[in-house]
C-alpha positions as semicolon CSV with decimal commas, in nm:
position;residue;x (nm);y (nm);z (nm)
1;M;0,480;-1,188;2,556
2;D;0,280;-0,994;2,307
3;D;0,426;-0,654;2,300
4;D;0,243;-0,504;2,000
5;A;0,085;-0,190;2,136
6;G;0,107;0,075;1,863
7;V;0,017;0,348;2,090
8;V;0,252;0,642;1,992
9;G;0,329;0,621;1,613
10;D;0,126;0,781;1,346
11;G;0,125;0,486;1,110
12;S;0,316;0,710;0,837
13;A;0,601;0,460;0,810
14;A;0,401;0,165;0,737
15;T;0,302;0,047;0,397
16;F;0,090;-0,263;0,315
17;D;0,133;-0,351;-0,043
18;E;0,312;-0,669;0,077
19;P;0,252;-0,875;0,377
20;L;0,452;-0,741;0,666
21;L;0,451;-1,071;0,857
22;K;0,591;-1,382;0,680
23;H;0,509;-1,746;0,770
24;P;0,683;-2,045;0,612
25;S;0,360;-2,184;0,489
26;V;0,287;-1,899;0,258
27;V;0,376;-2,031;-0,095
28;K;0,049;-1,950;-0,286
29;E;0,082;-1,629;-0,528
30;V;-0,188;-1,367;-0,473
31;P;-0,411;-1,391;-0,776
32;T;-0,417;-1,123;-1,059
33;T;-0,777;-1,146;-1,181
34;E;-1,045;-0,952;-1,024
35;R;-1,250;-1,265;-0,984
36;G;-0,954;-1,435;-0,821
37;L;-0,901;-1,153;-0,577
38;R;-1,268;-1,144;-0,491
39;T;-1,257;-1,518;-0,425
40;R;-0,943;-1,495;-0,211
41;A;-1,094;-1,187;-0,010
42;S;-1,409;-1,387;0,066
43;L;-1,214;-1,687;0,193
44;I;-1,020;-1,454;0,425
45;A;-1,318;-1,287;0,548
46;A;-1,482;-1,630;0,608
47;A;-1,176;-1,739;0,788
48;K;-1,192;-1,435;1,034
49;V;-1,540;-1,519;1,112
50;V;-1,436;-1,899;1,205
51;F;-1,102;-1,812;1,375
52;A;-1,277;-1,529;1,575
53;R;-1,565;-1,782;1,671
54;D;-1,372;-2,115;1,724
55;G;-1,010;-2,007;1,778
56;Y;-0,719;-2,127;1,585
57;I;-0,702;-2,472;1,723
58;G;-1,075;-2,553;1,699
59;A;-1,105;-2,391;1,350
60;R;-1,156;-2,643;1,049
61;L;-1,113;-2,597;0,686
62;T;-1,444;-2,718;0,621
63;D;-1,596;-2,453;0,848
64;I;-1,412;-2,179;0,648
65;T;-1,544;-2,330;0,316
66;V;-1,892;-2,349;0,443
67;E;-1,879;-1,982;0,569
68;A;-1,739;-1,880;0,241
69;G;-1,992;-2,089;0,047
70;C;-1,729;-2,257;-0,169
71;S;-1,575;-2,597;-0,210
72;T;-1,262;-2,733;-0,061
73;G;-1,097;-2,734;-0,410
74;T;-1,155;-2,385;-0,429
75;F;-0,995;-2,314;-0,099
76;Y;-0,679;-2,509;-0,214
77;T;-0,660;-2,299;-0,511
78;Y;-0,563;-2,005;-0,296
79;F;-0,424;-2,134;0,018
80;T;-0,227;-2,446;0,113
81;G;-0,397;-2,496;0,440
82;K;-0,527;-2,343;0,767
83;E;-0,180;-2,195;0,842
84;E;-0,159;-1,995;0,523
85;V;-0,512;-1,848;0,558
86;M;-0,445;-1,765;0,920
87;A;-0,129;-1,581;0,807
88;A;-0,339;-1,371;0,569
89;V;-0,583;-1,286;0,833
90;V;-0,303;-1,189;1,069
91;N;-0,163;-0,945;0,811
92;D;-0,510;-0,795;0,755
93;V;-0,541;-0,735;1,131
94;L;-0,198;-0,581;1,134
95;A;-0,282;-0,344;0,875
96;D;-0,586;-0,243;1,067
97;M;-0,405;-0,203;1,391
98;M;-0,084;-0,026;1,255
99;R;-0,263;0,268;1,141
100;P;-0,562;0,336;1,342
101;G;-0,689;0,695;1,395
102;V;-0,417;0,847;1,181
103;G;-0,625;1,169;1,141
104;R;-0,699;1,189;1,502
105;L;-0,326;1,174;1,585
106;R;-0,234;1,422;1,350
107;D;-0,488;1,666;1,508
108;V;-0,312;1,654;1,854
109;E;0,053;1,549;1,756
110;T;0,195;1,893;1,883
111;D;0,099;1,791;2,244
112;P;0,285;1,476;2,332
113;I;0,044;1,361;2,614
114;S;-0,268;1,422;2,386
115;T;-0,087;1,228;2,123
116;I;-0,019;0,920;2,346
117;R;-0,386;0,944;2,482
118;A;-0,535;0,950;2,128
119;A;-0,312;0,678;1,996
120;H;-0,421;0,459;2,299
121;Q;-0,782;0,506;2,233
122;A;-0,732;0,410;1,852
123;Y;-0,543;0,113;1,968
124;F;-0,804;-0,003;2,208
125;E;-1,066;0,049;1,948
126;S;-0,887;-0,149;1,685
127;Y;-0,836;-0,417;1,957
128;Q;-1,208;-0,441;2,016
129;R;-1,269;-0,480;1,635
130;N;-1,018;-0,771;1,621
131;A;-1,054;-0,915;1,984
132;G;-1,148;-1,276;1,866
133;L;-0,865;-1,287;1,613
134;M;-0,621;-1,157;1,856
135;V;-0,699;-1,459;2,078
136;A;-0,681;-1,696;1,768
137;F;-0,332;-1,544;1,688
138;E;-0,200;-1,617;2,044
139;Q;-0,331;-1,960;2,022
140;A;-0,153;-2,025;1,692
141;S;0,173;-1,885;1,830
142;T;0,172;-2,158;2,104
143;V;0,151;-2,444;1,853
144;D;0,323;-2,315;1,557
145;P;0,673;-2,171;1,575
146;G;0,607;-1,976;1,248
147;F;0,333;-1,781;1,413
148;A;0,538;-1,728;1,738
149;E;0,807;-1,563;1,512
150;M;0,537;-1,362;1,340
151;R;0,431;-1,228;1,696
152;V;0,786;-1,133;1,781
153;V;0,827;-0,958;1,426
154;R;0,487;-0,775;1,493
155;G;0,587;-0,659;1,824
156;D;0,926;-0,520;1,669
157;L;0,723;-0,328;1,419
158;F;0,542;-0,144;1,682
159;G;0,838;-0,109;1,892
160;R;1,034;0,066;1,618
161;R;0,762;0,296;1,546
162;N;0,699;0,406;1,900
163;A;1,074;0,423;1,950
164;R;1,091;0,669;1,665
165;R;0,819;0,894;1,827
166;I;0,992;0,894;2,154
167;R;1,329;1,006;1,980
168;E;1,120;1,283;1,818
169;F;1,009;1,389;2,182
170;Q;1,360;1,371;2,294
171;E;1,462;1,602;2,014
172;R;1,208;1,850;2,115
173;G;1,355;1,843;2,468
174;L;1,058;1,695;2,608
175;V;1,209;1,367;2,726
176;N;1,555;1,286;2,883
177;P;1,781;1,203;2,594
178;D;1,972;0,951;2,816
179;L;1,678;0,725;2,810
180;D;1,680;0,431;2,559
181;P;1,384;0,479;2,315
182;W;1,365;0,117;2,204
183;L;1,372;-0,036;2,556
184;I;1,120;0,206;2,682
185;A;0,894;0,145;2,383
186;L;0,922;-0,245;2,418
187;A;0,837;-0,225;2,783
188;L;0,554;0,023;2,762
189;N;0,410;-0,164;2,460
190;A;0,391;-0,491;2,659
191;M;0,220;-0,327;2,937
192;V;-0,045;-0,171;2,715
193;S;-0,102;-0,483;2,486
194;R;-0,126;-0,728;2,780
195;M;-0,379;-0,488;2,961
196;A;-0,587;-0,475;2,622
197;H;-0,578;-0,844;2,610
198;R;-0,702;-0,869;2,963
199;A;-0,967;-0,608;2,932
200;I;-1,093;-0,675;2,585
201;A;-0,996;-1,018;2,468
202;L;-1,078;-1,180;2,809
203;N;-1,391;-0,985;2,865
204;S;-1,299;-0,858;3,207
205;D;-1,494;-0,594;3,386
206;I;-1,215;-0,332;3,342
207;D;-1,361;-0,008;3,245
208;L;-1,198;0,105;2,906
209;D;-1,227;0,486;2,978
210;Q;-1,047;0,435;3,313
211;L;-0,789;0,213;3,149
212;L;-0,710;0,469;2,893
213;D;-0,656;0,730;3,170
214;V;-0,427;0,498;3,353
215;V;-0,209;0,374;3,070
216;T;-0,158;0,740;2,934
217;E;-0,047;0,855;3,266
218;L;0,187;0,570;3,293
219;W;0,340;0,638;2,967
220;A;0,372;1,001;3,057
221;N;0,531;0,927;3,377
222;A;0,750;0,679;3,241
223;L;0,884;0,924;2,976
224;G;0,907;1,197;3,250
225;L;0,688;1,430;3,026
226;A;0,540;1,608;3,326
227;R;0,873;1,690;3,482
228;Y;1,166;1,675;3,239
229;K;1,279;2,032;3,175
230;G;1,578;1,963;2,941
231;P;1,950;1,983;3,054
232;A;2,033;2,240;3,323
């Protein structure tokens, strides 16, 4: 199950100088020249178009090179195959989804329910931007153990970040300190990410504004934000 919803953290703990998710196919070094970096970036951009359109299983290297306007030989200068370029795409998507709406969150971070709502909204917006690629990533994880492991690590990154924010709520006396932040974060992340997948990636008729209200209320209720008054 995909449990990647980054709906509480502010993104401040994440840095993206190096890929956060590793795949065993990644062996090529990132180029150091401006021209090399531009070419590699154009291949990743082309791969995003193809993976979002055709899915991971249906995508072909020739489609990526045609989209990028380069030769197959050029592709192999930067990537060993479809797996390695997909890993680069996934890390780009992760960087986008790990720190959406940071300024918006800082504006409301003193109010926990407003923080949760703002972060949910930012997450849904980032999911919309990357919906086709999220579907492709899920496909890849069903046929490649390396991508399956990347999904687990990805979920843990979001889980740790949200658990940290839940602990902050506990330290402020807003949430029962006996609750386990890690387990709560994993469970609530799974709920939100699967609802995002159904509502956005599967093009269901779920109204996103209504979904935003529902998941925010479920998070607040699960944490007891409306009723926990601290120890007697």
